[in-house]
ZAMARGU-4260 file (C-alpha; in steps of 0.2 Angstrom, whole numbers, plus 5000, padded with zeros to 4 digits):
<rodrens>
0) 5000/5000/5000 | 5007/5017/4995 | 5008/5030/5010 | 4994/5043/5010 | 5007/5057/5010
5) 5021/5058/4997 | 5035/5068/5003 | 5048/5070/5017 | 5042/5075/5034 | 5053/5084/5047
10) 5049/5080/5065 | 5054/5094/5077 | 5055/5088/5095 | 5057/5070/5089 | 5065/5063/5105
15) 5051/5071/5116 | 5037/5060/5123 | 5025/5064/5110 | 5038/5067/5096 | 5044/5049/5098
20) 5026/5043/5094 | 5025/5054/5079 | 5040/5046/5072 | 5033/5028/5076 | 5017/5033/5067
25) 5026/5040/5051 | 5036/5023/5051 | 5019/5014/5052 | 5012/5023/5037 | 5028/5021/5027
30) 5031/5040/5026 | 5049/5046/5024 | 5055/5057/5038 | 5069/5067/5046 | 5072/5071/5064
35) 5077/5088/5071 | 5084/5084/5088 | 5096/5092/5101 | 5104/5075/5105 | 5109/5063/5091
40) 5114/5050/5105 | 5097/5050/5112 | 5089/5048/5095 | 5099/5033/5091 | 5096/5026/5108
45) 5077/5028/5104 | 5076/5023/5086 | 5091/5013/5083 | 5107/5016/5073 | 5098/5014/5056
50) 5091/5032/5058 | 5108/5040/5059 | 5106/5046/5041 | 5089/5055/5045 | 5096/5065/5059
55) 5098/5084/5059 | 5106/5090/5075 | 5102/5107/5082 | 5091/5119/5092 | 5075/5128/5088
60) 5084/5143/5097 | 5097/5144/5083 | 5092/5152/5066 | 5106/5144/5056 | 5102/5127/5063
65) 5083/5128/5060 | 5087/5135/5042 | 5098/5119/5039 | 5085/5108/5046 | 5070/5113/5035
70) 5080/5111/5018 | 5074/5097/5006 | 5058/5093/5016 | 5039/5094/5011 | 5031/5095/5028
75) 5035/5098/5046 | 5027/5091/5062 | 5031/5102/5077 | 5031/5093/5093 | 5042/5104/5103
80) 5037/5111/5120 | 5046/5119/5135 | 5049/5110/5151 | 5040/5122/5163 | 5045/5111/5178
85) 5063/5112/5175 | 5070/5129/5181 | 5086/5127/5171 | 5077/5124/5154 | 5073/5138/5142
90) 5057/5147/5146 | 5041/5144/5136 | 5044/5161/5127 | 5060/5154/5120 | 5052/5137/5114
95) 5033/5137/5113 | 5033/5155/5105 | 5050/5159/5098 | 5055/5142/5093 | 5039/5138/5084
100) 5039/5155/5075 | 5057/5152/5070 | 5053/5135/5063 | 5037/5141/5054 | 5046/5156/5046
105) 5061/5146/5040 | 5050/5132/5033 | 5039/5144/5024 | 5054/5153/5017 | 5062/5136/5011
110) 5045/5132/5002 | 5039/5119/5014 | 5021/5118/5010 | 5013/5109/5025 | 5015/5113/5044
115) 5007/5103/5058 | 5008/5110/5076 | 5004/5101/5092 | 4999/5114/5104 | 4987/5113/5119
120) 4969/5114/5125 | 4966/5130/5134 | 4977/5142/5125 | 4963/5155/5123 | 4960/5155/5142
125) 4973/5167/5150 | 4966/5163/5167 | 4970/5144/5165 | 4981/5137/5180 | 4994/5131/5167
130) 4998/5149/5163 | 5006/5152/5180 | 5021/5143/5173 | 5030/5155/5162 | 5013/5160/5154
135) 5015/5144/5144 | 4998/5144/5136 | 5000/5162/5130 | 5017/5158/5122 | 5009/5143/5113
140) 4995/5154/5107 | 5008/5166/5100 | 5016/5152/5091 | 4999/5146/5084 | 4995/5164/5078
145) 5011/5164/5068 | 5008/5147/5060 | 4991/5153/5055 | 4997/5169/5047 | 5012/5161/5038
150) 5003/5145/5032 | 4986/5152/5029 | 4991/5158/5012 | 4986/5150/4995 | 4998/5135/4991
155) 5002/5131/5009 | 4992/5122/5023 | 4993/5121/5042 | 4984/5111/5055 | 4985/5115/5074
160) 4980/5102/5086 | 4976/5106/5104 | 4976/5090/5114 | 4969/5089/5131 | 4979/5081/5146
165) 4991/5069/5139 | 4991/5051/5144 | 5004/5038/5141 | 4992/5025/5134 | 4991/5016/5118
170) 4983/5023/5102 | 4967/5016/5094 | 4958/5012/5111 | 4945/5025/5112 | 4933/5035/5102
175) 4939/5053/5101 | 4930/5070/5101 | 4936/5084/5089 | 4930/5101/5092 | 4934/5120/5088
180) 4933/5135/5099 | 4943/5129/5114 | 4927/5125/5123 | 4930/5107/5129 | 4941/5099/5142
185) 4947/5081/5145 | 4962/5070/5141 | 4969/5060/5127 | 4983/5047/5124 | 4999/5054/5117
190) 4999/5040/5104 | 4981/5046/5098 | 4988/5064/5096 | 5003/5057/5086 | 4992/5048/5074
195) 4980/5063/5072 | 4995/5074/5068 | 5001/5062/5055 | 4984/5060/5047 | 4983/5080/5047
200) 4996/5079/5033 | 4984/5073/5021 | 4966/5073/5027 | 4956/5087/5018 | 4946/5091/5034
205) 4962/5095/5043 | 4968/5108/5030 | 4969/5126/5039 | 4960/5120/5054 | 4964/5123/5073
210) 4955/5110/5083 | 4954/5102/5101 | 4955/5084/5103 | 4951/5073/5118 | 4945/5055/5121
215) 4926/5054/5120 | 4924/5043/5136 | 4934/5031/5147 | 4926/5016/5139 | 4938/5006/5128
220) 4931/5005/5110 | 4944/4998/5098 | 4948/5009/5083 | 4955/5003/5066 | 4958/5021/5060
225) 4956/5039/5068 | 4952/5047/5051 | 4933/5046/5054 | 4935/5058/5068 | 4941/5072/5057
230) 4923/5072/5049 | 4917/5082/5064 | 4928/5097/5059
</rodrens>
């Protein structure tokens, strides 16, 4: 079976907990990919030595390294996020806002036509408790706004996913709920988020959409595909 997306996808934040799962789902769909990571050692530890040719080492805080990373790719899935619990880590303003803006700007300039951003539920609610930590949701919203502006033009496409609370659980175990307007709350497995991000590369309903996604309930209902949930958009 041919993959539904033809082209090469760069995964930014590929060694993070959600980014790793994005890479696994690209592999499952047979889609060519590159990994933009800070640590090549960690990437090889996670994915094996066979991915060494797919690695681009660098930081989203560096213009030249980002510009090098976005060469010769067709799409970018951005799974970066600041670690708000680590006082030594760069603040959300440096990663969730400036890092996303730097990636989207460089990718657009390089002619990368598709940009998928994994953001967060609640970004339009400044009073949300998470915003106490470096105004992380405000920073994510600023990153989203830049992606919408840059990639909303003719000839380009974007999808912004706003998952609920992230659970370390397998994909395809629950019915999902997709919604717009930042009105819902709930949780979802990282693996379902990763699969939804990959489907966003080609699904017509995902084009130029910003949407929230959570599991519809706690009851396990096995899924063969998540594509049907995009019809709600």
